[in-house]
matplotlib code that plots the C-alpha trace (Angstrom):
import matplotlib.pyplot as plt

x = [12.2, 13.3, 12.4, 15.4, 13.3, 14.4, 16.9, 18.3, 18.3, 15.0, 13.4, 9.9, 10.3, 11.4, 8.4, 6.0, 7.5, 6.9, 3.4, 2.2, -0.6, -3.1, -6.2, -9.3, -11.9, -14.2, -11.6, -11.7, -10.2, -7.3, -6.8, -6.7, -4.2, -2.1, -2.1, -1.0, 1.9, 2.9, 3.0, 4.4, 7.1, 9.9, 12.4, 10.3, 10.5, 9.5, 6.8, 3.6, 2.5, 2.1, -1.4, -1.1, -2.4, -5.4, -6.1, -6.2, -8.3, -10.9, -14.4, -15.2, -14.0, -15.3, -13.1, -10.1, -10.6, -10.9, -7.6, -5.9, -7.2, -6.2, -2.8, -2.2, -3.5, -1.1, 1.8, 1.1, 0.9, 4.2, 5.9, 4.6, 6.1, 2.8, 1.9, 2.4, -0.4, -3.3]
y = [-2.0, -2.5, -6.2, -7.3, -9.1, -6.9, -8.7, -5.4, -1.9, -0.1, -3.1, -2.1, 1.4, -0.2, -2.6, 0.3, 2.3, -0.6, -1.2, 2.4, 3.8, 1.6, 1.2, 2.9, 0.9, 1.0, -1.2, -4.0, -6.8, -4.6, -3.6, -7.2, -8.1, -5.1, -6.3, -9.7, -8.2, -6.1, -9.0, -11.5, -9.6, -11.2, -11.7, -12.7, -11.0, -14.3, -12.8, -14.0, -17.3, -17.2, -15.8, -15.1, -18.5, -18.2, -14.7, -16.0, -18.9, -16.8, -17.1, -13.4, -10.1, -10.9, -14.1, -12.1, -9.7, -12.5, -14.0, -10.6, -9.9, -13.3, -12.9, -9.6, -11.1, -14.1, -11.8, -9.6, -12.6, -13.9, -10.6, -10.6, -14.0, -16.0, -19.1, -18.1, -20.4, -19.8]
z = [5.1, 8.7, 8.8, 6.6, 3.9, 1.0, -1.3, -2.5, -1.0, -1.5, -3.2, -2.1, -3.5, -6.8, -6.8, -6.1, -8.9, -11.4, -10.2, -10.4, -8.4, -6.6, -8.9, -7.5, -5.6, -8.7, -10.4, -7.8, -9.9, -11.0, -7.3, -6.2, -8.9, -7.9, -4.3, -5.6, -7.4, -4.4, -1.9, -4.4, -6.2, -8.2, -6.7, -3.7, -0.3, 1.4, 3.6, 1.8, 0.3, -3.5, -4.3, -8.0, -9.2, -6.8, -8.1, -11.7, -10.7, -8.8, -10.3, -9.9, -8.5, -5.0, -5.0, -6.2, -3.3, -0.9, -2.1, -1.9, 1.6, 2.9, 1.4, 3.1, 6.4, 6.1, 5.3, 8.3, 10.6, 9.3, 9.8, 13.4, 13.9, 13.8, 11.8, 8.1, 6.9, 9.2]

ax = plt.figure().add_subplot(projection="3d")
ax.plot(x, y, z, "-o")
ax.set_aspect("equal")
plt.show()
């Protein structure tokens, strides 16, 4: 919002309206996929590496959650000016 990554005004709000509510913790796989869609929208914001393929390739829900968590961490680090791939 303030970082200048949106490609159109209020892009994040639009993305959130398309995604709907965050799935509950009891639906962990859906929650991980929701996170993937949020941090890798189309058109891209350019603040996260592409995690959707890794989410789809994960062997189980635990793997999906690890991918989503790692994606969020990398995105935050990139926004803070750190190395985007560590």
